TORKOL-4160 file (C-alpha; in steps of 0.2 Angstrom, whole numbers, padded with zeros to 4 digits, m for minus):
449
<pt num="1" X="m0116" Y="0116" Z="0034"/>
<pt num="2" X="m0119" Y="0112" Z="0017"/>
<pt num="3" X="m0105" Y="0115" Z="0005"/>
<pt num="4" X="m0105" Y="0116" Z="m0014"/>
<pt num="5" X="m0087" Y="0113" Z="m0022"/>
<pt num="6" X="m0086" Y="0118" Z="m0041"/>
<pt num="7" X="m0072" Y="0109" Z="m0048"/>
<pt num="8" X="m0064" Y="0093" Z="m0044"/>
<pt num="9" X="m0046" Y="0097" Z="m0048"/>
<pt num="10" X="m0032" Y="0099" Z="m0035"/>
<pt num="11" X="m0039" Y="0113" Z="m0025"/>
<pt num="12" X="m0057" Y="0107" Z="m0027"/>
<pt num="13" X="m0053" Y="0089" Z="m0021"/>
<pt num="14" X="m0043" Y="0094" Z="m0007"/>
<pt num="15" X="m0056" Y="0106" Z="m0001"/>
<pt num="16" X="m0069" Y="0092" Z="m0001"/>
<pt num="17" X="m0057" Y="0081" Z="0008"/>
<pt num="18" X="m0055" Y="0093" Z="0023"/>
<pt num="19" X="m0072" Y="0099" Z="0024"/>
<pt num="20" X="m0079" Y="0083" Z="0023"/>
<pt num="21" X="m0068" Y="0076" Z="0037"/>
<pt num="22" X="m0076" Y="0090" Z="0048"/>
<pt num="23" X="m0094" Y="0082" Z="0046"/>
<pt num="24" X="m0100" Y="0095" Z="0033"/>
<pt num="25" X="m0111" Y="0090" Z="0020"/>
<pt num="26" X="m0102" Y="0092" Z="0004"/>
<pt num="27" X="m0107" Y="0091" Z="m0015"/>
<pt num="28" X="m0095" Y="0092" Z="m0028"/>
<pt num="29" X="m0100" Y="0098" Z="m0045"/>
<pt num="30" X="m0088" Y="0092" Z="m0060"/>
<pt num="31" X="m0091" Y="0093" Z="m0079"/>
<pt num="32" X="m0079" Y="0079" Z="m0083"/>
<pt num="33" X="m0087" Y="0062" Z="m0080"/>
<pt num="34" X="m0071" Y="0053" Z="m0078"/>
<pt num="35" X="m0064" Y="0066" Z="m0064"/>
<pt num="36" X="m0081" Y="0065" Z="m0057"/>
<pt num="37" X="m0082" Y="0046" Z="m0055"/>
<pt num="38" X="m0064" Y="0047" Z="m0049"/>
<pt num="39" X="m0068" Y="0058" Z="m0034"/>
<pt num="40" X="m0086" Y="0049" Z="m0030"/>
<pt num="41" X="m0074" Y="0033" Z="m0027"/>
<pt num="42" X="m0061" Y="0042" Z="m0018"/>
<pt num="43" X="m0072" Y="0052" Z="m0006"/>
<pt num="44" X="m0087" Y="0052" Z="0005"/>
<pt num="45" X="m0096" Y="0066" Z="m0004"/>
<pt num="46" X="m0110" Y="0068" Z="m0016"/>
<pt num="47" X="m0105" Y="0071" Z="m0034"/>
<pt num="48" X="m0114" Y="0080" Z="m0048"/>
<pt num="49" X="m0110" Y="0079" Z="m0065"/>
<pt num="50" X="m0112" Y="0095" Z="m0075"/>
<pt num="51" X="m0108" Y="0113" Z="m0078"/>
<pt num="52" X="m0111" Y="0125" Z="m0063"/>
<pt num="53" X="m0116" Y="0139" Z="m0076"/>
<pt num="54" X="m0132" Y="0130" Z="m0078"/>
<pt num="55" X="m0145" Y="0133" Z="m0065"/>
<pt num="56" X="m0152" Y="0115" Z="m0066"/>
<pt num="57" X="m0135" Y="0107" Z="m0061"/>
<pt num="58" X="m0134" Y="0118" Z="m0045"/>
<pt num="59" X="m0152" Y="0113" Z="m0041"/>
<pt num="60" X="m0146" Y="0095" Z="m0042"/>
<pt num="61" X="m0133" Y="0101" Z="m0029"/>
<pt num="62" X="m0146" Y="0107" Z="m0018"/>
<pt num="63" X="m0140" Y="0126" Z="m0019"/>
<pt num="64" X="m0156" Y="0131" Z="m0010"/>
<pt num="65" X="m0149" Y="0122" Z="0005"/>
<pt num="66" X="m0131" Y="0128" Z="0003"/>
<pt num="67" X="m0121" Y="0139" Z="0015"/>
<pt num="68" X="m0107" Y="0140" Z="0005"/>
<pt num="69" X="m0102" Y="0139" Z="m0014"/>
<pt num="70" X="m0083" Y="0138" Z="m0018"/>
<pt num="71" X="m0080" Y="0140" Z="m0037"/>
<pt num="72" X="m0062" Y="0133" Z="m0040"/>
<pt num="73" X="m0061" Y="0128" Z="m0057"/>
<pt num="74" X="m0047" Y="0132" Z="m0069"/>
<pt num="75" X="m0060" Y="0144" Z="m0078"/>
<pt num="76" X="m0063" Y="0161" Z="m0071"/>
<pt num="77" X="m0079" Y="0164" Z="m0079"/>
<pt num="78" X="m0087" Y="0148" Z="m0073"/>
<pt num="79" X="m0082" Y="0151" Z="m0055"/>
<pt num="80" X="m0088" Y="0169" Z="m0057"/>
<pt num="81" X="m0106" Y="0164" Z="m0065"/>
<pt num="82" X="m0107" Y="0149" Z="m0052"/>
<pt num="83" X="m0105" Y="0162" Z="m0037"/>
<pt num="84" X="m0117" Y="0174" Z="m0045"/>
<pt num="85" X="m0130" Y="0160" Z="m0047"/>
<pt num="86" X="m0128" Y="0155" Z="m0030"/>
<pt num="87" X="m0130" Y="0172" Z="m0024"/>
<pt num="88" X="m0146" Y="0173" Z="m0033"/>
<pt num="89" X="m0152" Y="0157" Z="m0025"/>
<pt num="90" X="m0148" Y="0163" Z="m0008"/>
<pt num="91" X="m0132" Y="0157" Z="m0003"/>
<pt num="92" X="m0124" Y="0167" Z="0010"/>
<pt num="93" X="m0105" Y="0165" Z="0007"/>
<pt num="94" X="m0098" Y="0162" Z="m0011"/>
<pt num="95" X="m0079" Y="0159" Z="m0015"/>
<pt num="96" X="m0071" Y="0162" Z="m0032"/>
<pt num="97" X="m0055" Y="0157" Z="m0039"/>
<pt num="98" X="m0048" Y="0170" Z="m0052"/>
<pt num="99" X="m0031" Y="0169" Z="m0060"/>
<pt num="100" X="m0032" Y="0182" Z="m0073"/>
<pt num="101" X="m0024" Y="0197" Z="m0067"/>
<pt num="102" X="m0035" Y="0210" Z="m0075"/>
<pt num="103" X="m0050" Y="0202" Z="m0065"/>
<pt num="104" X="m0041" Y="0202" Z="m0050"/>
<pt num="105" X="m0035" Y="0220" Z="m0050"/>
<pt num="106" X="m0044" Y="0238" Z="m0050"/>
<pt num="107" X="m0050" Y="0235" Z="m0068"/>
<pt num="108" X="m0061" Y="0219" Z="m0062"/>
<pt num="109" X="m0068" Y="0227" Z="m0047"/>
<pt num="110" X="m0084" Y="0232" Z="m0055"/>
<pt num="111" X="m0087" Y="0214" Z="m0063"/>
<pt num="112" X="m0082" Y="0206" Z="m0045"/>
<pt num="113" X="m0094" Y="0218" Z="m0035"/>
<pt num="114" X="m0109" Y="0214" Z="m0047"/>
<pt num="115" X="m0105" Y="0195" Z="m0046"/>
<pt num="116" X="m0106" Y="0197" Z="m0026"/>
<pt num="117" X="m0092" Y="0186" Z="m0023"/>
<pt num="118" X="m0087" Y="0186" Z="m0005"/>
<pt num="119" X="m0069" Y="0179" Z="m0007"/>
<pt num="120" X="m0057" Y="0178" Z="m0022"/>
<pt num="121" X="m0044" Y="0166" Z="m0021"/>
<pt num="122" X="m0029" Y="0165" Z="m0032"/>
<pt num="123" X="m0018" Y="0147" Z="m0030"/>
<pt num="124" X="m0003" Y="0156" Z="m0039"/>
<pt num="125" X="m0002" Y="0171" Z="m0028"/>
<pt num="126" X="m0004" Y="0161" Z="m0013"/>
<pt num="127" X="0010" Y="0150" Z="m0018"/>
<pt num="128" X="0020" Y="0165" Z="m0022"/>
<pt num="129" X="0018" Y="0172" Z="m0005"/>
<pt num="130" X="0023" Y="0154" Z="0003"/>
<pt num="131" X="0039" Y="0153" Z="m0006"/>
<pt num="132" X="0044" Y="0171" Z="0000"/>
<pt num="133" X="0040" Y="0167" Z="0018"/>
<pt num="134" X="0052" Y="0152" Z="0014"/>
<pt num="135" X="0066" Y="0166" Z="0008"/>
<pt num="136" X="0063" Y="0176" Z="0022"/>
<pt num="137" X="0065" Y="0162" Z="0036"/>
<pt num="138" X="0082" Y="0155" Z="0033"/>
<pt num="139" X="0083" Y="0136" Z="0036"/>
<pt num="140" X="0064" Y="0132" Z="0036"/>
<pt num="141" X="0055" Y="0121" Z="0024"/>
<pt num="142" X="0037" Y="0126" Z="0028"/>
<pt num="143" X="0032" Y="0144" Z="0035"/>
<pt num="144" X="0015" Y="0149" Z="0040"/>
<pt num="145" X="0010" Y="0166" Z="0048"/>
<pt num="146" X="m0002" Y="0167" Z="0062"/>
<pt num="147" X="m0009" Y="0181" Z="0072"/>
<pt num="148" X="m0004" Y="0193" Z="0057"/>
<pt num="149" X="0014" Y="0187" Z="0057"/>
<pt num="150" X="0019" Y="0189" Z="0075"/>
<pt num="151" X="0019" Y="0170" Z="0077"/>
<pt num="152" X="0026" Y="0157" Z="0065"/>
<pt num="153" X="0023" Y="0138" Z="0062"/>
<pt num="154" X="0040" Y="0133" Z="0056"/>
<pt num="155" X="0043" Y="0116" Z="0048"/>
<pt num="156" X="0061" Y="0110" Z="0047"/>
<pt num="157" X="0070" Y="0093" Z="0047"/>
<pt num="158" X="0081" Y="0089" Z="0064"/>
<pt num="159" X="0098" Y="0088" Z="0056"/>
<pt num="160" X="0115" Y="0080" Z="0063"/>
<pt num="161" X="0121" Y="0091" Z="0076"/>
<pt num="162" X="0105" Y="0098" Z="0083"/>
<pt num="163" X="0106" Y="0100" Z="0101"/>
<pt num="164" X="0088" Y="0094" Z="0103"/>
<pt num="165" X="0091" Y="0077" Z="0095"/>
<pt num="166" X="0089" Y="0063" Z="0107"/>
<pt num="167" X="0078" Y="0073" Z="0120"/>
<pt num="168" X="0060" Y="0071" Z="0124"/>
<pt num="169" X="0051" Y="0086" Z="0124"/>
<pt num="170" X="0048" Y="0085" Z="0143"/>
<pt num="171" X="0066" Y="0086" Z="0145"/>
<pt num="172" X="0067" Y="0101" Z="0131"/>
<pt num="173" X="0054" Y="0110" Z="0140"/>
<pt num="174" X="0062" Y="0108" Z="0158"/>
<pt num="175" X="0078" Y="0116" Z="0150"/>
<pt num="176" X="0068" Y="0131" Z="0145"/>
<pt num="177" X="0057" Y="0132" Z="0160"/>
<pt num="178" X="0048" Y="0145" Z="0163"/>
<pt num="179" X="0052" Y="0154" Z="0146"/>
<pt num="180" X="0044" Y="0143" Z="0134"/>
<pt num="181" X="0047" Y="0153" Z="0116"/>
<pt num="182" X="0042" Y="0138" Z="0106"/>
<pt num="183" X="0030" Y="0123" Z="0105"/>
<pt num="184" X="0031" Y="0106" Z="0095"/>
<pt num="185" X="0014" Y="0104" Z="0087"/>
<pt num="186" X="0017" Y="0090" Z="0074"/>
<pt num="187" X="0031" Y="0078" Z="0070"/>
<pt num="188" X="0033" Y="0067" Z="0055"/>
<pt num="189" X="0043" Y="0051" Z="0054"/>
<pt num="190" X="0043" Y="0038" Z="0042"/>
<pt num="191" X="0029" Y="0045" Z="0033"/>
<pt num="192" X="0018" Y="0045" Z="0049"/>
<pt num="193" X="0013" Y="0062" Z="0057"/>
<pt num="194" X="0009" Y="0064" Z="0076"/>
<pt num="195" X="0003" Y="0078" Z="0087"/>
<pt num="196" X="0017" Y="0075" Z="0100"/>
<pt num="197" X="0017" Y="0074" Z="0119"/>
<pt num="198" X="0030" Y="0076" Z="0133"/>
<pt num="199" X="0037" Y="0058" Z="0131"/>
<pt num="200" X="0040" Y="0060" Z="0113"/>
<pt num="201" X="0058" Y="0059" Z="0109"/>
<pt num="202" X="0065" Y="0068" Z="0094"/>
<pt num="203" X="0077" Y="0059" Z="0081"/>
<pt num="204" X="0088" Y="0065" Z="0067"/>
<pt num="205" X="0078" Y="0066" Z="0051"/>
<pt num="206" X="0062" Y="0070" Z="0060"/>
<pt num="207" X="0052" Y="0083" Z="0051"/>
<pt num="208" X="0045" Y="0095" Z="0064"/>
<pt num="209" X="0032" Y="0109" Z="0064"/>
<pt num="210" X="0036" Y="0122" Z="0078"/>
<pt num="211" X="0025" Y="0136" Z="0084"/>
<pt num="212" X="0037" Y="0151" Z="0089"/>
<pt num="213" X="0037" Y="0170" Z="0088"/>
<pt num="214" X="0044" Y="0180" Z="0074"/>
<pt num="215" X="0058" Y="0186" Z="0086"/>
<pt num="216" X="0063" Y="0168" Z="0091"/>
<pt num="217" X="0063" Y="0160" Z="0073"/>
<pt num="218" X="0081" Y="0159" Z="0070"/>
<pt num="219" X="0085" Y="0153" Z="0088"/>
<pt num="220" X="0074" Y="0137" Z="0087"/>
<pt num="221" X="0081" Y="0134" Z="0068"/>
<pt num="222" X="0098" Y="0134" Z="0075"/>
<pt num="223" X="0093" Y="0122" Z="0089"/>
<pt num="224" X="0085" Y="0110" Z="0076"/>
<pt num="225" X="0102" Y="0111" Z="0067"/>
<pt num="226" X="0095" Y="0121" Z="0051"/>
<pt num="227" X="0108" Y="0128" Z="0040"/>
<pt num="228" X="0107" Y="0147" Z="0038"/>
<pt num="229" X="0105" Y="0153" Z="0021"/>
<pt num="230" X="0104" Y="0171" Z="0012"/>
<pt num="231" X="0100" Y="0168" Z="m0005"/>
<pt num="232" X="0109" Y="0180" Z="m0017"/>
<pt num="233" X="0109" Y="0171" Z="m0032"/>
<pt num="234" X="0093" Y="0163" Z="m0038"/>
<pt num="235" X="0087" Y="0152" Z="m0052"/>
<pt num="236" X="0069" Y="0150" Z="m0055"/>
<pt num="237" X="0063" Y="0137" Z="m0068"/>
<pt num="238" X="0045" Y="0142" Z="m0076"/>
<pt num="239" X="0040" Y="0159" Z="m0080"/>
<pt num="240" X="0022" Y="0156" Z="m0076"/>
<pt num="241" X="0012" Y="0166" Z="m0063"/>
<pt num="242" X="0021" Y="0160" Z="m0049"/>
<pt num="243" X="0040" Y="0161" Z="m0056"/>
<pt num="244" X="0037" Y="0178" Z="m0062"/>
<pt num="245" X="0029" Y="0185" Z="m0046"/>
<pt num="246" X="0043" Y="0177" Z="m0036"/>
<pt num="247" X="0057" Y="0183" Z="m0048"/>
<pt num="248" X="0050" Y="0200" Z="m0047"/>
<pt num="249" X="0050" Y="0200" Z="m0028"/>
<pt num="250" X="0067" Y="0194" Z="m0027"/>
<pt num="251" X="0073" Y="0206" Z="m0037"/>
<pt num="252" X="0066" Y="0220" Z="m0028"/>
<pt num="253" X="0075" Y="0214" Z="m0012"/>
<pt num="254" X="0093" Y="0214" Z="m0022"/>
<pt num="255" X="0095" Y="0195" Z="m0027"/>
<pt num="256" X="0103" Y="0192" Z="m0043"/>
<pt num="257" X="0089" Y="0182" Z="m0053"/>
<pt num="258" X="0090" Y="0170" Z="m0068"/>
<pt num="259" X="0073" Y="0163" Z="m0074"/>
<pt num="260" X="0073" Y="0149" Z="m0087"/>
<pt num="261" X="0055" Y="0150" Z="m0098"/>
<pt num="262" X="0053" Y="0137" Z="m0112"/>
<pt num="263" X="0039" Y="0145" Z="m0121"/>
<pt num="264" X="0048" Y="0159" Z="m0132"/>
<pt num="265" X="0033" Y="0171" Z="m0133"/>
<pt num="266" X="0032" Y="0170" Z="m0114"/>
<pt num="267" X="0050" Y="0173" Z="m0113"/>
<pt num="268" X="0050" Y="0188" Z="m0123"/>
<pt num="269" X="0037" Y="0196" Z="m0113"/>
<pt num="270" X="0044" Y="0193" Z="m0097"/>
<pt num="271" X="0061" Y="0201" Z="m0103"/>
<pt num="272" X="0051" Y="0216" Z="m0106"/>
<pt num="273" X="0041" Y="0215" Z="m0089"/>
<pt num="274" X="0055" Y="0210" Z="m0078"/>
<pt num="275" X="0071" Y="0221" Z="m0085"/>
<pt num="276" X="0081" Y="0216" Z="m0069"/>
<pt num="277" X="0078" Y="0197" Z="m0072"/>
<pt num="278" X="0090" Y="0187" Z="m0083"/>
<pt num="279" X="0077" Y="0178" Z="m0094"/>
<pt num="280" X="0083" Y="0163" Z="m0103"/>
<pt num="281" X="0073" Y="0153" Z="m0115"/>
<pt num="282" X="0075" Y="0135" Z="m0114"/>
<pt num="283" X="0070" Y="0117" Z="m0107"/>
<pt num="284" X="0072" Y="0115" Z="m0089"/>
<pt num="285" X="0075" Y="0097" Z="m0093"/>
<pt num="286" X="0091" Y="0101" Z="m0102"/>
<pt num="287" X="0106" Y="0096" Z="m0093"/>
<pt num="288" X="0117" Y="0106" Z="m0103"/>
<pt num="289" X="0107" Y="0121" Z="m0102"/>
<pt num="290" X="0105" Y="0120" Z="m0082"/>
<pt num="291" X="0125" Y="0119" Z="m0080"/>
<pt num="292" X="0127" Y="0132" Z="m0093"/>
<pt num="293" X="0117" Y="0143" Z="m0082"/>
<pt num="294" X="0127" Y="0137" Z="m0067"/>
<pt num="295" X="0113" Y="0129" Z="m0056"/>
<pt num="296" X="0123" Y="0120" Z="m0045"/>
<pt num="297" X="0131" Y="0137" Z="m0040"/>
<pt num="298" X="0115" Y="0145" Z="m0035"/>
<pt num="299" X="0110" Y="0149" Z="m0017"/>
<pt num="300" X="0091" Y="0145" Z="m0021"/>
<pt num="301" X="0082" Y="0136" Z="m0035"/>
<pt num="302" X="0064" Y="0136" Z="m0036"/>
<pt num="303" X="0055" Y="0125" Z="m0049"/>
<pt num="304" X="0038" Y="0132" Z="m0052"/>
<pt num="305" X="0033" Y="0124" Z="m0070"/>
<pt num="306" X="0016" Y="0116" Z="m0073"/>
<pt num="307" X="0025" Y="0100" Z="m0075"/>
<pt num="308" X="0028" Y="0091" Z="m0057"/>
<pt num="309" X="0040" Y="0078" Z="m0063"/>
<pt num="310" X="0052" Y="0091" Z="m0072"/>
<pt num="311" X="0051" Y="0102" Z="m0056"/>
<pt num="312" X="0056" Y="0087" Z="m0045"/>
<pt num="313" X="0070" Y="0082" Z="m0057"/>
<pt num="314" X="0077" Y="0099" Z="m0059"/>
<pt num="315" X="0078" Y="0101" Z="m0041"/>
<pt num="316" X="0085" Y="0085" Z="m0037"/>
<pt num="317" X="0099" Y="0090" Z="m0050"/>
<pt num="318" X="0103" Y="0105" Z="m0041"/>
<pt num="319" X="0101" Y="0097" Z="m0023"/>
<pt num="320" X="0117" Y="0087" Z="m0028"/>
<pt num="321" X="0127" Y="0103" Z="m0021"/>
<pt num="322" X="0123" Y="0105" Z="m0002"/>
<pt num="323" X="0124" Y="0123" Z="m0002"/>
<pt num="324" X="0109" Y="0125" Z="m0014"/>
<pt num="325" X="0092" Y="0127" Z="m0006"/>
<pt num="326" X="0079" Y="0118" Z="m0018"/>
<pt num="327" X="0060" Y="0121" Z="m0018"/>
<pt num="328" X="0048" Y="0112" Z="m0029"/>
<pt num="329" X="0031" Y="0116" Z="m0033"/>
<pt num="330" X="0020" Y="0101" Z="m0034"/>
<pt num="331" X="0001" Y="0100" Z="m0040"/>
<pt num="332" X="0000" Y="0081" Z="m0037"/>
<pt num="333" X="0006" Y="0076" Z="m0020"/>
<pt num="334" X="0009" Y="0058" Z="m0025"/>
<pt num="335" X="0027" Y="0064" Z="m0029"/>
<pt num="336" X="0030" Y="0070" Z="m0011"/>
<pt num="337" X="0039" Y="0055" Z="m0005"/>
<pt num="338" X="0051" Y="0056" Z="m0020"/>
<pt num="339" X="0054" Y="0074" Z="m0015"/>
<pt num="340" X="0060" Y="0068" Z="0001"/>
<pt num="341" X="0070" Y="0054" Z="m0006"/>
<pt num="342" X="0080" Y="0065" Z="m0019"/>
<pt num="343" X="0085" Y="0077" Z="m0005"/>
<pt num="344" X="0075" Y="0092" Z="m0010"/>
<pt num="345" X="0074" Y="0104" Z="0005"/>
<pt num="346" X="0055" Y="0110" Z="0002"/>
<pt num="347" X="0039" Y="0107" Z="m0007"/>
<pt num="348" X="0024" Y="0120" Z="m0010"/>
<pt num="349" X="0007" Y="0116" Z="m0017"/>
<pt num="350" X="m0005" Y="0129" Z="m0024"/>
<pt num="351" X="m0019" Y="0119" Z="m0018"/>
<pt num="352" X="m0016" Y="0118" Z="0001"/>
<pt num="353" X="m0010" Y="0138" Z="0000"/>
<pt num="354" X="m0027" Y="0142" Z="m0007"/>
<pt num="355" X="m0036" Y="0129" Z="0004"/>
<pt num="356" X="m0030" Y="0138" Z="0019"/>
<pt num="357" X="m0039" Y="0154" Z="0013"/>
<pt num="358" X="m0056" Y="0145" Z="0009"/>
<pt num="359" X="m0055" Y="0136" Z="0026"/>
<pt num="360" X="m0051" Y="0153" Z="0036"/>
<pt num="361" X="m0066" Y="0160" Z="0026"/>
<pt num="362" X="m0077" Y="0144" Z="0031"/>
<pt num="363" X="m0073" Y="0145" Z="0049"/>
<pt num="364" X="m0078" Y="0164" Z="0051"/>
<pt num="365" X="m0070" Y="0167" Z="0067"/>
<pt num="366" X="m0053" Y="0159" Z="0062"/>
<pt num="367" X="m0040" Y="0172" Z="0058"/>
<pt num="368" X="m0027" Y="0160" Z="0052"/>
<pt num="369" X="m0027" Y="0143" Z="0045"/>
<pt num="370" X="m0012" Y="0132" Z="0039"/>
<pt num="371" X="m0013" Y="0114" Z="0032"/>
<pt num="372" X="0002" Y="0104" Z="0028"/>
<pt num="373" X="0008" Y="0094" Z="0014"/>
<pt num="374" X="0011" Y="0077" Z="0021"/>
<pt num="375" X="m0002" Y="0075" Z="0035"/>
<pt num="376" X="m0020" Y="0079" Z="0039"/>
<pt num="377" X="m0016" Y="0090" Z="0054"/>
<pt num="378" X="m0018" Y="0108" Z="0053"/>
<pt num="379" X="m0015" Y="0124" Z="0063"/>
<pt num="380" X="m0030" Y="0135" Z="0066"/>
<pt num="381" X="m0033" Y="0152" Z="0077"/>
<pt num="382" X="m0049" Y="0153" Z="0084"/>
<pt num="383" X="m0057" Y="0168" Z="0094"/>
<pt num="384" X="m0064" Y="0162" Z="0111"/>
<pt num="385" X="m0082" Y="0169" Z="0113"/>
<pt num="386" X="m0090" Y="0176" Z="0130"/>
<pt num="387" X="m0098" Y="0164" Z="0139"/>
<pt num="388" X="m0091" Y="0149" Z="0129"/>
<pt num="389" X="m0088" Y="0133" Z="0139"/>
<pt num="390" X="m0069" Y="0136" Z="0139"/>
<pt num="391" X="m0070" Y="0155" Z="0144"/>
<pt num="392" X="m0062" Y="0156" Z="0161"/>
<pt num="393" X="m0055" Y="0138" Z="0162"/>
<pt num="394" X="m0037" Y="0131" Z="0163"/>
<pt num="395" X="m0029" Y="0124" Z="0149"/>
<pt num="396" X="m0026" Y="0109" Z="0160"/>
<pt num="397" X="m0045" Y="0107" Z="0164"/>
<pt num="398" X="m0052" Y="0107" Z="0147"/>
<pt num="399" X="m0058" Y="0090" Z="0140"/>
<pt num="400" X="m0053" Y="0091" Z="0122"/>
<pt num="401" X="m0049" Y="0075" Z="0111"/>
<pt num="402" X="m0031" Y="0069" Z="0111"/>
<pt num="403" X="m0029" Y="0074" Z="0093"/>
<pt num="404" X="m0030" Y="0093" Z="0098"/>
<pt num="405" X="m0016" Y="0102" Z="0108"/>
<pt num="406" X="m0016" Y="0122" Z="0111"/>
<pt num="407" X="m0001" Y="0132" Z="0105"/>
<pt num="408" X="m0003" Y="0150" Z="0110"/>
<pt num="409" X="m0014" Y="0164" Z="0116"/>
<pt num="410" X="m0014" Y="0180" Z="0107"/>
<pt num="411" X="m0023" Y="0195" Z="0118"/>
<pt num="412" X="m0025" Y="0214" Z="0112"/>
<pt num="413" X="m0010" Y="0224" Z="0116"/>
<pt num="414" X="0002" Y="0209" Z="0120"/>
<pt num="415" X="0012" Y="0197" Z="0109"/>
<pt num="416" X="0007" Y="0178" Z="0107"/>
<pt num="417" X="0012" Y="0167" Z="0122"/>
<pt num="418" X="0014" Y="0150" Z="0122"/>
<pt num="419" X="0001" Y="0140" Z="0131"/>
<pt num="420" X="0004" Y="0130" Z="0146"/>
<pt num="421" X="m0007" Y="0118" Z="0157"/>
<pt num="422" X="m0009" Y="0133" Z="0169"/>
<pt num="423" X="m0014" Y="0146" Z="0156"/>
<pt num="424" X="m0032" Y="0151" Z="0160"/>
<pt num="425" X="m0042" Y="0157" Z="0144"/>
<pt num="426" X="m0053" Y="0172" Z="0145"/>
<pt num="427" X="m0066" Y="0179" Z="0132"/>
<pt num="428" X="m0058" Y="0188" Z="0116"/>
<pt num="429" X="m0042" Y="0176" Z="0117"/>
<pt num="430" X="m0036" Y="0171" Z="0099"/>
<pt num="431" X="m0029" Y="0154" Z="0102"/>
<pt num="432" X="m0018" Y="0145" Z="0090"/>
<pt num="433" X="m0021" Y="0127" Z="0089"/>
<pt num="434" X="m0014" Y="0110" Z="0082"/>
<pt num="435" X="m0029" Y="0097" Z="0077"/>
<pt num="436" X="m0035" Y="0084" Z="0065"/>
<pt num="437" X="m0050" Y="0090" Z="0055"/>
<pt num="438" X="m0062" Y="0078" Z="0064"/>
<pt num="439" X="m0058" Y="0086" Z="0081"/>
<pt num="440" X="m0062" Y="0105" Z="0075"/>
<pt num="441" X="m0081" Y="0103" Z="0079"/>
<pt num="442" X="m0076" Y="0098" Z="0098"/>
<pt num="443" X="m0066" Y="0114" Z="0098"/>
<pt num="444" X="m0078" Y="0124" Z="0089"/>
<pt num="445" X="m0091" Y="0120" Z="0103"/>
<pt num="446" X="m0078" Y="0123" Z="0116"/>
<pt num="447" X="m0074" Y="0140" Z="0110"/>
<pt num="448" X="m0092" Y="0145" Z="0105"/>
<pt num="449" X="m0106" Y="0153" Z="0116"/>
């Protein structure tokens, strides 16, 4: 598949990396020559320097051969115009990043329809959704919905006192035989992430991603030793699109929310828009202000400014109190190791939140996609087509790469069930899979007729 990505920021770079790893022909269009040179040196993709609003630039990117164009710059107008030009050139699928609320809402529908864009994404809205998932699943540091939310992929660190620490996955499986309500799909230890097998022994400090049902989520978190929390008092640092969205939703759910915003005019605007939120005008790096607003007595602290370093430092300060759960929004993932060292509980990135939406769209038959911050392993949901090589075959008899593990099967009218070796797959099944990007083509081949 020939893919054009407009914009080499965090979202565009991440998409280029993921789609390129799957063997797609990726071209990145970037107007800034310095950034273009950087991505050309980092990724095995073609880079075209220029504005995507100019037809000749898209011609250089071979738009006439493209199957998909994704406009993910910080400029809504550029993304929409690039999408329109791509449609006029015959590109089947277009994606546009739109952050302006008016353009995303009913008032902008006529314009969006005229531009013929197939998918609209907003990294800020997607990040706010992921933060709220964390709030609703007590004890997790990552939460991804699969199968319309009936199944969840939960990330958590195995804590002291976990009843699973010291056991292999095979030993754990024997305990819960035959009613397996969860599956370990990925494990990170000392910065390395693997898809664990039966002989993998769990250790305190391991960061695991577990596939489970929504009804069993608290059970698995208790087994991992994750602390239960119900945030009543919340502090949000940064009143931008992410922070204001989360503040509004938390107050609707009954939480007491304090929001600190440095820009005075923005703070005044938020005080009118969010009357039930305590708005404070100030600098989140002002320790005296944070103490005055009782940051260490909060149940939940969310740092969502555009300054990654400030987000990390503020969360690290709040994390000195064990009962405070901290969430840092990161735009540059190079800071992720520092997040772990400082004891910050969770980190979210707008780039992965929106990349999941684009990957889901690209895959067509994929109902859900989740990518993780600190590894290239992803979780996908695929529809098994009638007559495909995997149709009617037991999981144990499938010859798939070692970097793939089937997690669950969802069938019409029944909840998702954890996959076993004896499970037979049938056409119409939606199958949840943990995989590395380079193994996705083999999976699509097995699931497609």
